[in-house]
DSSP file (Angstrom, degrees, kcal/mol; ACC not computed):
  #  RESIDUE AA STRUCTURE BP1 BP2  ACC     N-H-->O    O-->H-N    N-H-->O    O-->H-N    TCO  KAPPA ALPHA  PHI   PSI    X-CA   Y-CA   Z-CA
    1    1 A M              0   0    0      0, 0.0     2,-0.1     0, 0.0    49,-0.0   0.000 360.0 360.0 360.0 127.7   -8.1   -3.5    5.8
    2    2 A G     >  -     0   0    0      1,-0.1     4,-2.3     4,-0.0     3,-0.2  -0.338 360.0-115.0 -74.2 156.7   -6.8   -6.3    8.0
    3    3 A I  H  > S+     0   0    0      1,-0.2     4,-2.6     2,-0.2     5,-0.2   0.867 116.5  56.5 -59.3 -37.0   -3.7   -5.7   10.3
    4    4 A T  H  > S+     0   0    0      1,-0.2     4,-2.4     2,-0.2    -1,-0.2   0.906 108.0  47.1 -62.6 -41.9   -1.8   -8.3    8.2
    5    5 A D  H  > S+     0   0    0     -3,-0.2     4,-2.8     2,-0.2     5,-0.2   0.907 111.7  50.9 -65.3 -43.0   -2.4   -6.3    5.1
    6    6 A K  H  X S+     0   0    0     -4,-2.3     4,-2.5     2,-0.2    -2,-0.2   0.928 112.3  46.2 -60.8 -45.6   -1.4   -3.0    6.8
    7    7 A V  H  X S+     0   0    0     -4,-2.6     4,-2.6     2,-0.2    -2,-0.2   0.924 113.9  48.5 -63.7 -45.4    1.8   -4.5    8.1
    8    8 A S  H  X S+     0   0    0     -4,-2.4     4,-2.3    -5,-0.2    -2,-0.2   0.923 113.9  45.5 -61.4 -46.6    2.7   -6.0    4.7
    9    9 A N  H  X S+     0   0    0     -4,-2.8     4,-2.2     2,-0.2    -1,-0.2   0.888 113.1  49.9 -66.1 -38.6    2.0   -2.8    2.8
   10   10 A T  H  X S+     0   0    0     -4,-2.5     4,-2.7    -5,-0.2    -2,-0.2   0.920 110.6  50.3 -65.0 -42.8    3.9   -0.7    5.3
   11   11 A A  H  X S+     0   0    0     -4,-2.6     4,-2.7     1,-0.2    -2,-0.2   0.909 110.7  49.4 -60.8 -42.4    6.9   -3.1    5.1
   12   12 A E  H  X S+     0   0    0     -4,-2.3     4,-2.2     2,-0.2    -1,-0.2   0.896 111.7  49.0 -64.4 -39.5    6.8   -2.9    1.3
   13   13 A N  H  X S+     0   0    0     -4,-2.2     4,-2.4     2,-0.2    -2,-0.2   0.928 111.8  47.8 -64.7 -45.9    6.7    0.9    1.4
   14   14 A V  H  X S+     0   0    0     -4,-2.7     4,-2.5     1,-0.2    -2,-0.2   0.918 111.0  51.9 -61.5 -44.2    9.6    1.1    3.9
   15   15 A K  H  X S+     0   0    0     -4,-2.7     4,-2.4     1,-0.2    -1,-0.2   0.911 109.9  49.8 -57.7 -42.8   11.6   -1.3    1.7
   16   16 A G  H  X S+     0   0    0     -4,-2.2     4,-2.7     1,-0.2    -2,-0.2   0.900 109.3  50.5 -62.6 -41.9   11.0    0.9   -1.3
   17   17 A K  H  X S+     0   0    0     -4,-2.4     4,-2.6     1,-0.2    -1,-0.2   0.907 111.2  49.4 -63.7 -41.0   12.1    4.0    0.6
   18   18 A A  H  X S+     0   0    0     -4,-2.5     4,-2.6     2,-0.2     5,-0.2   0.918 112.0  47.8 -63.9 -43.3   15.3    2.2    1.7
   19   19 A K  H  X S+     0   0    0     -4,-2.4     4,-2.9     2,-0.2    -2,-0.2   0.930 112.8  48.9 -62.0 -45.1   16.0    1.1   -1.9
   20   20 A E  H  X S+     0   0    0     -4,-2.7     4,-2.3     2,-0.2    -2,-0.2   0.938 113.0  46.7 -60.7 -47.4   15.3    4.6   -3.3
   21   21 A A  H  X S+     0   0    0     -4,-2.6     4,-2.4     1,-0.2    -1,-0.2   0.907 113.6  48.3 -62.7 -42.7   17.6    6.2   -0.7
   22   22 A T  H  X S+     0   0    0     -4,-2.6     4,-2.2     1,-0.2     6,-0.2   0.905 110.4  52.0 -64.6 -41.7   20.4    3.7   -1.3
   23   23 A G  H  X>S+     0   0    0     -4,-2.9     5,-2.9    -5,-0.2     4,-0.5   0.899 110.8  47.8 -61.5 -40.5   20.0    4.2   -5.0
   24   24 A K  H ><5S+     0   0    0     -4,-2.3     3,-0.6     3,-0.2    -2,-0.2   0.913 112.9  48.1 -65.5 -42.6   20.4    7.9   -4.6
   25   25 A M  H 3<5S+     0   0    0     -4,-2.4    -2,-0.2     1,-0.2    -1,-0.2   0.845 119.5  38.1 -69.3 -32.4   23.4    7.6   -2.3
   26   26 A T  H 3<5S-     0   0    0     -4,-2.2    -1,-0.2    -5,-0.2    -2,-0.2   0.394 108.9-119.9 -99.1   2.9   25.2    5.2   -4.6
   27   27 A D  T <<5 +     0   0    0     -3,-0.6     2,-0.8    -4,-0.5    -3,-0.2   0.880  62.2 149.7  58.0  40.4   24.1    6.9   -7.8
   28   28 A N     >< -     0   0    0     -5,-2.9     4,-2.1    -6,-0.2    -1,-0.2  -0.861  27.0-174.9-106.1  98.3   22.3    3.7   -8.9
   29   29 A E  H  > S+     0   0    0     -2,-0.8     4,-2.5     1,-0.2     5,-0.2   0.847  81.2  55.7 -65.2 -34.4   19.4    4.7  -11.0
   30   30 A R  H  > S+     0   0    0      2,-0.2     4,-2.4     1,-0.2    -1,-0.2   0.928 109.7  45.0 -63.9 -46.0   18.0    1.1  -11.3
   31   31 A L  H  > S+     0   0    0      2,-0.2     4,-2.1     1,-0.2    -1,-0.2   0.885 112.6  52.0 -65.6 -39.5   17.9    0.6   -7.5
   32   32 A E  H  X S+     0   0    0     -4,-2.1     4,-2.0     2,-0.2    -2,-0.2   0.915 111.0  47.7 -62.7 -43.0   16.3    4.1   -7.1
   33   33 A A  H  X S+     0   0    0     -4,-2.5     4,-2.3     1,-0.2    -2,-0.2   0.905 109.2  53.4 -66.1 -40.6   13.6    3.2   -9.7
   34   34 A E  H  X S+     0   0    0     -4,-2.4     4,-2.5     1,-0.2    -1,-0.2   0.908 108.2  51.5 -59.4 -41.3   13.0   -0.2   -8.0
   35   35 A G  H  X S+     0   0    0     -4,-2.1     4,-2.1     1,-0.2    -1,-0.2   0.912 109.3  48.9 -61.8 -43.8   12.4    1.6   -4.7
   36   36 A K  H  X S+     0   0    0     -4,-2.0     4,-2.3     1,-0.2    -1,-0.2   0.876 111.2  50.5 -65.0 -36.4    9.9    4.0   -6.3
   37   37 A M  H  X S+     0   0    0     -4,-2.3     4,-2.5     2,-0.2    -2,-0.2   0.903 108.3  52.1 -68.0 -40.2    8.1    1.1   -7.9
   38   38 A D  H  X S+     0   0    0     -4,-2.5     4,-2.3     2,-0.2    -2,-0.2   0.911 111.1  47.9 -60.5 -41.8    7.9   -0.8   -4.5
   39   39 A Q  H  X S+     0   0    0     -4,-2.1     4,-2.4     2,-0.2    -2,-0.2   0.918 111.5  49.3 -65.4 -43.6    6.4    2.4   -2.9
   40   40 A A  H  X S+     0   0    0     -4,-2.3     4,-2.4     1,-0.2    -2,-0.2   0.892 110.9  50.8 -63.1 -38.9    3.9    2.8   -5.8
   41   41 A S  H  X S+     0   0    0     -4,-2.5     4,-2.3     2,-0.2    -1,-0.2   0.928 110.1  49.0 -63.4 -44.9    2.9   -0.9   -5.4
   42   42 A A  H  X S+     0   0    0     -4,-2.3     4,-2.1     1,-0.2    -2,-0.2   0.909 111.7  49.3 -62.7 -41.6    2.4   -0.6   -1.7
   43   43 A K  H  X S+     0   0    0     -4,-2.4     4,-2.4     2,-0.2    -1,-0.2   0.906 109.5  51.2 -64.9 -40.9    0.3    2.5   -2.2
   44   44 A A  H  X S+     0   0    0     -4,-2.4     4,-2.3     1,-0.2    -1,-0.2   0.904 109.9  50.3 -64.2 -39.7   -1.9    0.8   -4.8
   45   45 A K  H  X S+     0   0    0     -4,-2.3     4,-2.4     2,-0.2    -1,-0.2   0.901 109.6  50.9 -63.9 -39.6   -2.5   -2.1   -2.5
   46   46 A Q  H  X S+     0   0    0     -4,-2.1     4,-2.3     2,-0.2    -2,-0.2   0.900 109.8  49.7 -65.0 -39.8   -3.5    0.3    0.3
   47   47 A V  H  X S+     0   0    0     -4,-2.4     4,-2.3     2,-0.2    -1,-0.2   0.914 111.3  49.5 -62.8 -43.1   -5.9    2.0   -2.0
   48   48 A G  H  X S+     0   0    0     -4,-2.3     4,-2.2     1,-0.2    -2,-0.2   0.901 111.3  48.4 -64.3 -41.6   -7.4   -1.3   -3.1
   49   49 A E  H  X S+     0   0    0     -4,-2.4     4,-2.3     2,-0.2    -1,-0.2   0.875 110.9  50.6 -66.9 -37.1   -7.8   -2.5    0.5
   50   50 A K  H  X S+     0   0    0     -4,-2.3     4,-2.4     2,-0.2    -2,-0.2   0.900 110.4  49.7 -67.0 -39.0   -9.4    0.8    1.6
   51   51 A A  H  X S+     0   0    0     -4,-2.3     4,-2.1     2,-0.2    -2,-0.2   0.906 110.5  50.4 -64.4 -40.9  -11.9    0.5   -1.4
   52   52 A K  H  X S+     0   0    0     -4,-2.2     4,-2.0     1,-0.2    -2,-0.2   0.909 111.3  48.7 -63.5 -42.1  -12.7   -3.1   -0.3
   53   53 A D  H  X S+     0   0    0     -4,-2.3     4,-2.3     1,-0.2    -2,-0.2   0.900 110.0  51.5 -63.2 -41.2  -13.3   -1.9    3.3
   54   54 A A  H  X S+     0   0    0     -4,-2.4     4,-2.3     1,-0.2    -2,-0.2   0.870 108.6  50.9 -65.0 -37.3  -15.5    0.9    2.0
   55   55 A M  H  X S+     0   0    0     -4,-2.1     4,-2.3     2,-0.2    -1,-0.2   0.905 110.0  50.2 -67.0 -40.5  -17.6   -1.5    0.0
   56   56 A G  H  X S+     0   0    0     -4,-2.0     4,-2.3     2,-0.2    -2,-0.2   0.899 110.9  49.1 -61.6 -41.9  -18.0   -3.7    3.1
   57   57 A D  H  X S+     0   0    0     -4,-2.3     4,-2.3     2,-0.2    -2,-0.2   0.894 111.3  49.3 -65.7 -40.5  -19.1   -0.7    5.1
   58   58 A A  H  X S+     0   0    0     -4,-2.3     4,-2.3     2,-0.2    -2,-0.2   0.887 110.5  51.2 -66.2 -38.9  -21.6    0.3    2.5
   59   59 A K  H  X S+     0   0    0     -4,-2.3     4,-2.1     2,-0.2    -2,-0.2   0.927 111.1  47.4 -63.4 -44.6  -22.9   -3.3    2.3
   60   60 A D  H  X S+     0   0    0     -4,-2.3     4,-2.3     1,-0.2    -2,-0.2   0.888 111.2  51.1 -64.4 -38.8  -23.4   -3.3    6.1
   61   61 A A  H  X S+     0   0    0     -4,-2.3     4,-2.3     1,-0.2    -1,-0.2   0.899 109.9  50.3 -64.8 -40.7  -25.1    0.1    6.1
   62   62 A A  H  X S+     0   0    0     -4,-2.3     4,-1.4     2,-0.2    -1,-0.2   0.890 110.0  49.7 -66.7 -38.5  -27.5   -1.1    3.4
   63   63 A K  H  X S+     0   0    0     -4,-2.1     4,-0.6     1,-0.2     3,-0.3   0.922 111.6  49.1 -64.3 -43.3  -28.4   -4.3    5.4
   64   64 A D  H >< S+     0   0    0     -4,-2.3     3,-0.9     1,-0.2    -2,-0.2   0.885 108.3  54.0 -63.5 -38.7  -29.0   -2.1    8.5
   65   65 A A  H 3< S+     0   0    0     -4,-2.3    -1,-0.2     1,-0.2    -2,-0.2   0.803 105.6  54.0 -66.6 -28.6  -31.2    0.3    6.5
   66   66 A L  H 3<        0   0    0     -4,-1.4    -1,-0.2    -3,-0.3    -2,-0.2   0.604 360.0 360.0 -82.4 -11.8  -33.4   -2.7    5.3
   67   67 A R    <<        0   0    0     -3,-0.9    -1,-0.2    -4,-0.6    -2,-0.2   0.463 360.0 360.0 -82.6 360.0  -34.0   -3.9    8.8
């Protein structure tokens, strides 16, 4: 996972936490739900990036094994 992706995903997660907290404090269910969705989206992106990294590592290991 590139540093840019990590920063972007972390920012999205933090934004989601802030929305969720604000929604709870103001009793705004819509804002709270948006915050939870932002956090879920950031987590899904992180999982996807980690899977992509793992595939790259496996590909590199396979190349090394064939040498």
